[in-house]
ROKE-304182 format. One record per residue (C-alpha): residue number from 1; residue in one letter; x, y, z. Coordinates in steps of 0.001 Angstrom, whole numbers. Layout:
<sites>
+-----+----+---------+---------+---------+
:   i : aa :      xx :      yy :      zz :
+-----+----+---------+---------+---------+
: NUM :  A :       X :       Y :       Z :
...
+-----+----+---------+---------+---------+
</sites>
This chain:
<sites>
+-----+----+---------+---------+---------+
:   i : aa :      xx :      yy :      zz :
+-----+----+---------+---------+---------+
:   1 :  X :   77194 :  -15240 :  -42967 :
:   2 :  X :   73796 :  -16503 :  -42457 :
:   3 :  X :   70854 :  -14382 :  -40822 :
:   4 :  X :   71344 :  -14412 :  -36987 :
:   5 :  X :   68259 :  -13872 :  -35288 :
:   6 :  X :   69748 :  -14339 :  -31567 :
:   7 :  X :   73240 :  -14640 :  -30072 :
:   8 :  X :   74785 :  -16242 :  -26802 :
:   9 :  X :   78541 :  -16178 :  -25013 :
:  10 :  X :   79485 :  -19169 :  -23345 :
:  11 :  X :   82148 :  -19039 :  -20911 :
:  12 :  X :   84302 :  -22686 :  -19801 :
:  13 :  X :   83216 :  -23205 :  -23790 :
:  14 :  X :   86173 :  -25723 :  -24593 :
:  15 :  X :   85460 :  -29118 :  -23619 :
:  16 :  X :   82972 :  -31006 :  -20868 :
:  17 :  X :   79621 :  -29180 :  -19996 :
:  18 :  X :   80189 :  -25641 :  -21859 :
:  19 :  X :   80980 :  -27843 :  -24963 :
:  20 :  X :   77551 :  -29748 :  -24620 :
:  21 :  X :   75861 :  -26495 :  -24617 :
:  22 :  X :   77677 :  -24917 :  -27117 :
:  23 :  X :   76526 :  -27915 :  -29169 :
:  24 :  X :   73008 :  -27586 :  -28292 :
:  25 :  X :   72478 :  -23998 :  -28779 :
:  26 :  X :   74152 :  -24291 :  -31931 :
:  27 :  X :   71002 :  -26345 :  -33481 :
:  28 :  X :   68327 :  -24116 :  -31580 :
:  29 :  X :   69946 :  -21273 :  -33788 :
:  30 :  X :   72162 :  -19271 :  -31805 :
:  31 :  X :   75263 :  -17369 :  -33154 :
:  32 :  X :   78065 :  -17944 :  -30759 :
:  33 :  X :   80918 :  -16595 :  -28980 :
:  34 :  X :   83024 :  -19432 :  -26985 :
:  35 :  X :   85147 :  -18578 :  -24085 :
:  36 :  X :   87657 :  -19750 :  -22649 :
:  37 :  X :   91489 :  -20259 :  -21151 :
:  38 :  X :   92427 :  -23974 :  -22822 :
:  39 :  X :   93042 :  -22560 :  -26054 :
:  40 :  X :   94027 :  -25787 :  -27919 :
:  41 :  X :   90796 :  -27147 :  -26686 :
:  42 :  X :   88707 :  -23842 :  -27219 :
:  43 :  X :   90022 :  -23890 :  -31493 :
:  44 :  X :   89247 :  -27813 :  -31768 :
:  45 :  X :   85928 :  -27228 :  -30481 :
:  46 :  X :   85407 :  -24179 :  -32671 :
:  47 :  X :   85954 :  -25972 :  -35508 :
:  48 :  X :   83524 :  -29272 :  -35026 :
:  49 :  X :   81016 :  -26725 :  -34715 :
:  50 :  X :   81948 :  -24972 :  -37956 :
:  51 :  X :   82396 :  -28390 :  -39695 :
:  52 :  X :   79030 :  -29349 :  -38569 :
:  53 :  X :   76985 :  -25938 :  -38506 :
:  54 :  X :   78870 :  -23791 :  -40352 :
:  55 :  X :   79896 :  -19965 :  -39786 :
:  56 :  X :   77748 :  -18844 :  -37043 :
:  57 :  X :   80605 :  -19646 :  -33662 :
:  58 :  X :   83954 :  -17958 :  -33131 :
:  59 :  X :   86287 :  -18343 :  -30523 :
:  60 :  X :   88063 :  -15897 :  -27596 :
:  61 :  X :   90639 :  -17008 :  -25488 :
:  62 :  X :   90037 :  -15057 :  -21942 :
:  63 :  X :   90852 :  -15319 :  -18418 :
:  64 :  X :   87260 :  -14513 :  -16797 :
:  65 :  X :   89393 :  -13200 :  -13631 :
:  66 :  X :   90238 :  -10065 :  -15886 :
:  67 :  X :   87439 :   -7250 :  -16702 :
:  68 :  X :   89326 :   -6099 :  -19373 :
:  69 :  X :   89383 :   -9191 :  -20998 :
:  70 :  X :   86035 :   -9905 :  -20341 :
:  71 :  X :   85157 :   -6372 :  -21715 :
:  72 :  X :   87176 :   -6924 :  -24904 :
:  73 :  X :   85002 :   -9698 :  -25102 :
:  74 :  X :   81587 :   -8695 :  -25255 :
:  75 :  X :   82921 :   -5897 :  -27293 :
:  76 :  X :   84133 :   -8817 :  -30296 :
:  77 :  X :   80781 :  -10402 :  -29379 :
:  78 :  X :   78895 :   -7437 :  -30221 :
:  79 :  X :   80896 :   -6482 :  -33226 :
:  80 :  X :   80194 :   -9903 :  -34478 :
:  81 :  X :   76402 :  -10142 :  -33942 :
:  82 :  X :   75411 :   -6621 :  -33452 :
:  83 :  X :   73634 :   -7556 :  -29818 :
:  84 :  X :   73607 :  -10387 :  -27377 :
:  85 :  X :   70320 :  -12366 :  -26386 :
:  86 :  X :   71894 :  -14547 :  -24212 :
:  87 :  X :   75004 :  -15277 :  -21402 :
:  88 :  X :   76074 :  -18919 :  -19658 :
:  89 :  X :   78227 :  -18757 :  -16949 :
:  90 :  X :   79684 :  -22195 :  -17346 :
:  91 :  X :   83395 :  -21537 :  -16645 :
:  92 :  X :   84682 :  -23102 :  -12762 :
:  93 :  X :   87337 :  -24639 :  -11084 :
:  94 :  X :   88092 :  -26922 :   -8673 :
:  95 :  X :   90349 :  -27720 :   -5677 :
:  96 :  X :   89747 :  -30308 :   -3193 :
:  97 :  X :   91093 :  -30001 :     509 :
:  98 :  X :   89382 :  -29652 :    3769 :
:  99 :  X :   88773 :  -26104 :    5390 :
: 100 :  X :   92046 :  -26473 :    7497 :
: 101 :  X :   94024 :  -27459 :    4566 :
: 102 :  X :   92636 :  -24761 :    2012 :
: 103 :  X :   95567 :  -22115 :    1508 :
: 104 :  X :   94670 :  -18234 :     781 :
: 105 :  X :   95687 :  -18845 :   -2893 :
: 106 :  X :   93362 :  -21361 :   -2959 :
: 107 :  X :   90283 :  -19855 :   -1850 :
: 108 :  X :   90928 :  -16790 :   -4053 :
: 109 :  X :   91736 :  -18984 :   -7350 :
: 110 :  X :   88400 :  -20632 :   -6954 :
: 111 :  X :   86322 :  -17523 :   -5944 :
: 112 :  X :   87624 :  -15649 :   -8643 :
: 113 :  X :   86999 :  -17916 :  -11603 :
: 114 :  X :   83913 :  -18901 :  -10315 :
: 115 :  X :   82222 :  -16520 :   -9008 :
: 116 :  X :   83921 :  -13105 :   -9812 :
: 117 :  X :   84031 :  -13841 :  -13587 :
: 118 :  X :   80357 :  -14428 :  -13487 :
: 119 :  X :   80174 :  -11003 :  -12010 :
: 120 :  X :   82490 :   -9491 :  -14613 :
: 121 :  X :   80290 :  -10993 :  -17494 :
: 122 :  X :   77328 :  -10046 :  -16318 :
: 123 :  X :   78568 :   -6504 :  -15771 :
: 124 :  X :   79844 :   -6491 :  -19091 :
: 125 :  X :   76258 :   -7748 :  -20800 :
: 126 :  X :   73688 :   -6392 :  -18563 :
: 127 :  X :   73542 :   -2626 :  -20297 :
: 128 :  X :   73372 :   -4267 :  -23462 :
: 129 :  X :   70627 :   -6090 :  -22337 :
: 130 :  X :   68450 :   -3157 :  -20821 :
: 131 :  X :   68683 :   -1394 :  -23849 :
: 132 :  X :   67185 :   -4043 :  -25548 :
: 133 :  X :   64551 :   -5038 :  -23151 :
: 134 :  X :   65672 :   -8438 :  -23328 :
: 135 :  X :   68099 :  -11049 :  -22553 :
: 136 :  X :   68860 :  -14089 :  -20572 :
: 137 :  X :   71325 :  -15085 :  -18255 :
: 138 :  X :   72042 :  -18992 :  -17083 :
: 139 :  X :   74619 :  -19657 :  -14309 :
: 140 :  X :   75954 :  -22902 :  -14080 :
: 141 :  X :   76342 :  -23478 :  -10595 :
: 142 :  X :   76336 :  -26725 :   -8518 :
: 143 :  X :   74552 :  -29464 :   -6267 :
: 144 :  X :   77096 :  -28074 :   -3908 :
: 145 :  X :   75851 :  -24822 :   -3844 :
: 146 :  X :   72713 :  -26152 :   -2621 :
: 147 :  X :   73799 :  -28335 :    -286 :
: 148 :  X :   77353 :  -29668 :     178 :
: 149 :  X :   79711 :  -31461 :   -1826 :
: 150 :  X :   81913 :  -34877 :    -726 :
: 151 :  X :   84680 :  -33794 :   -3618 :
: 152 :  X :   85309 :  -30629 :   -4048 :
: 153 :  X :   85794 :  -28266 :   -1154 :
: 154 :  X :   85184 :  -24997 :     736 :
: 155 :  X :   86288 :  -23010 :   -1960 :
: 156 :  X :   84073 :  -24518 :   -4452 :
: 157 :  X :   80750 :  -24911 :   -2177 :
: 158 :  X :   81011 :  -21538 :   -1110 :
: 159 :  X :   81828 :  -19871 :   -4882 :
: 160 :  X :   78777 :  -22065 :   -6184 :
: 161 :  X :   76669 :  -21359 :   -3017 :
: 162 :  X :   77707 :  -17068 :   -4046 :
: 163 :  X :   76702 :  -17809 :   -7710 :
: 164 :  X :   73194 :  -18499 :   -6536 :
: 165 :  X :   72787 :  -15565 :   -4778 :
: 166 :  X :   74151 :  -13144 :   -7343 :
: 167 :  X :   71456 :  -15275 :   -9598 :
: 168 :  X :   68891 :  -14372 :   -7400 :
: 169 :  X :   69477 :  -10889 :   -6567 :
: 170 :  X :   70521 :  -10123 :  -10473 :
: 171 :  X :   66660 :  -11753 :  -11339 :
: 172 :  X :   65046 :   -9446 :   -9382 :
: 173 :  X :   67249 :   -6040 :  -10078 :
: 174 :  X :   66531 :   -6877 :  -14191 :
: 175 :  X :   63215 :   -8297 :  -13827 :
: 176 :  X :   61863 :   -4885 :  -15224 :
: 177 :  X :   63714 :   -4902 :  -18074 :
: 178 :  X :   62323 :   -8350 :  -18908 :
: 179 :  X :   66090 :   -9984 :  -18213 :
: 180 :  X :   65335 :  -13465 :  -17201 :
: 181 :  X :   68043 :  -14661 :  -14751 :
: 182 :  X :   68130 :  -18433 :  -13705 :
: 183 :  X :   70934 :  -21181 :  -12886 :
: 184 :  X :   71181 :  -24558 :  -13357 :
: 185 :  X :   72869 :  -26780 :  -10292 :
: 186 :  X :   73876 :  -30648 :  -11521 :
: 187 :  X :   75883 :  -32946 :   -9404 :
: 188 :  X :   77986 :  -35560 :  -10532 :
: 189 :  X :   78373 :  -35120 :  -14103 :
: 190 :  X :   81332 :  -36702 :  -16132 :
: 191 :  X :   83080 :  -33981 :  -17709 :
: 192 :  X :   87123 :  -34388 :  -18295 :
: 193 :  X :   87375 :  -32493 :  -15041 :
: 194 :  X :   85229 :  -34871 :  -12849 :
: 195 :  X :   87472 :  -38025 :  -14724 :
: 196 :  X :   90423 :  -36459 :  -12943 :
: 197 :  X :   89246 :  -36107 :   -9419 :
: 198 :  X :   87799 :  -39724 :   -9215 :
: 199 :  X :   89038 :  -43212 :  -10118 :
: 200 :  X :   86616 :  -45098 :  -12617 :
: 201 :  X :   85945 :  -47536 :   -9892 :
: 202 :  X :   84805 :  -44372 :   -7508 :
: 203 :  X :   82715 :  -43185 :  -10696 :
: 204 :  X :   80937 :  -46349 :  -10769 :
: 205 :  X :   80387 :  -46518 :   -6847 :
: 206 :  X :   79222 :  -42870 :   -6828 :
: 207 :  X :   76606 :  -43687 :   -9410 :
: 208 :  X :   75286 :  -46894 :   -7827 :
: 209 :  X :   73794 :  -44172 :   -5168 :
: 210 :  X :   72051 :  -42035 :   -7310 :
: 211 :  X :   68494 :  -42530 :   -7254 :
: 212 :  X :   69071 :  -42396 :  -11119 :
: 213 :  X :   71363 :  -45031 :  -11125 :
: 214 :  X :   74145 :  -42970 :  -13506 :
: 215 :  X :   76107 :  -39797 :  -13396 :
: 216 :  X :   74900 :  -36812 :  -15710 :
: 217 :  X :   76079 :  -36999 :  -19119 :
: 218 :  X :   77132 :  -32976 :  -20187 :
: 219 :  X :   74062 :  -33299 :  -22451 :
: 220 :  X :   71758 :  -33590 :  -19445 :
: 221 :  X :   73001 :  -30341 :  -18606 :
: 222 :  X :   72822 :  -28471 :  -21866 :
: 223 :  X :   69364 :  -29497 :  -21634 :
: 224 :  X :   68286 :  -27707 :  -18938 :
: 225 :  X :   70247 :  -24547 :  -19655 :
: 226 :  X :   68767 :  -24757 :  -23207 :
: 227 :  X :   64928 :  -25043 :  -21495 :
: 228 :  X :   66146 :  -21886 :  -19327 :
: 229 :  X :   67403 :  -20101 :  -22277 :
: 230 :  X :   64154 :  -20170 :  -24598 :
: 231 :  X :   61011 :  -18702 :  -25006 :
: 232 :  X :   59289 :  -21907 :  -23180 :
: 233 :  X :   60825 :  -20225 :  -19957 :
: 234 :  X :   59352 :  -16572 :  -20984 :
: 235 :  X :   58229 :  -16351 :  -17487 :
: 236 :  X :   60609 :  -18235 :  -15241 :
: 237 :  X :   63258 :  -15880 :  -13733 :
: 238 :  X :   65332 :  -16718 :  -10135 :
: 239 :  X :   64965 :  -19799 :  -10654 :
: 240 :  X :   67813 :  -22724 :   -9656 :
: 241 :  X :   67049 :  -25784 :  -11694 :
: 242 :  X :   67816 :  -29100 :  -10328 :
: 243 :  X :   69976 :  -31816 :  -12433 :
: 244 :  X :   71165 :  -34444 :  -10286 :
: 245 :  X :   69552 :  -37776 :  -10400 :
: 246 :  X :   67769 :  -37600 :   -7241 :
: 247 :  X :   70232 :  -36764 :   -5252 :
: 248 :  X :   68559 :  -33541 :   -3724 :
: 249 :  X :   64983 :  -33792 :   -3259 :
: 250 :  X :   62170 :  -31278 :   -2631 :
+-----+----+---------+---------+---------+
</sites>
């Protein structure tokens, strides 16, 4: 295996935004651990990366809502790469429905994946980043966490807002250890999940309302993550980077 100077872990890496992030970071020289619960898709993504970029990647099927599985994945990453420079919390789910139609089970399921999962991952990697006095964490939130979502429902918007709170608090706590914590906030992105929530006609109609006239591609989000992970963002922490085609402007 070639000499690897930096390594990262990506959750939700099997497809969509997570896969795009993996492809971007592997090009930037990272050794990667790809984490997802979707085993066939995860294995396919790992093989694609191996075929194109060689032996700088491994994959692990885990459920991010299970702390023991999270801790095991972090150990496996450290065994392989002897450290961790970057964590990308991308895994997420969405269950549609108005507040008065949301069950306890739906609320719990979304919060556990979208907010508990990132907390468990952060808690597991932070001691190793502290020991090195360096590292970066990028959380994939959403425009829904900054504003609202016409499609995602109360659990999704609440979980993504909570993820921004986690981002800000960790940025404050970890700054003295030179660990940077940031978030990206995509809006409509053409992922496999998004395509199951809307018809092609609905996607076309919604995209026409974006100031830039289109939905984001997963690669648009991956570019933002790669920037926040890079040395070019060495003085940036506690930021939520909007990647929304102008749908939410400051």
